[in-house]
C-alpha positions, 0 to 999 in steps of 0.5 A: 339448415342445408337439406341431405340425403344420408347417403351424402353421410352415410353409407350402408350395407342391406339384405334379407331374410324372408319378410325382413331387412336388414340394413346397416348404417355407418357414419362416413365421419365419425362427427356424422355419428351423431347425426344419424343418432338424432334423425333416423329413428324408427319412428321416422323410418316407419314414416318415410317408408309407410305401408311398405314396412307394415310390421315394427322397425328395431335400430340397434346403436353400434356406436363402437364401429359409428353405424346402426342397424336396422331391422325391419319386419314384415317389410318385403312383402312376404319375401322375395318368393311371395310378394308381387312387388315388382323388387322387394328385395334387401338390397332395394330396401336399403338402396332407398334408406339411404334415400332418405332426406332430412335437413341438418346444419349446415356446421355439422358437415363437412365442407366436403359435404356441402360442396358436392351437395351444390355442385350434384345440385347445379349439375345433377348429370354429373351425380349420376356419372360419379355416383354410376 
């Protein structure tokens, strides 16, 4: 098994409207779509975000784009103009979303994904440099 971030196998776009956060996640490779479909469920996201997301989380599958659209209601503390949170915008939710960690069988990952994870574990500062 390999512990990975969602960001290792997906990229995303996010935004907000009022108190609703919208996060779209796209598999970096078509074969990663099934991993995301299995591991990133509304139930798991509800547990991951805890009390931050007070409303329902709905997932819309978009297999033609190897992606998913997640809509999280009552997720921003009332919205940007109402919230006392330091940073409640949907962009921040998207970043937190991609930091979700889960375990997958190594056979499901490409060699590149596994080797970069090993390098980043050994040299955490390198990950900061590459991803900044």
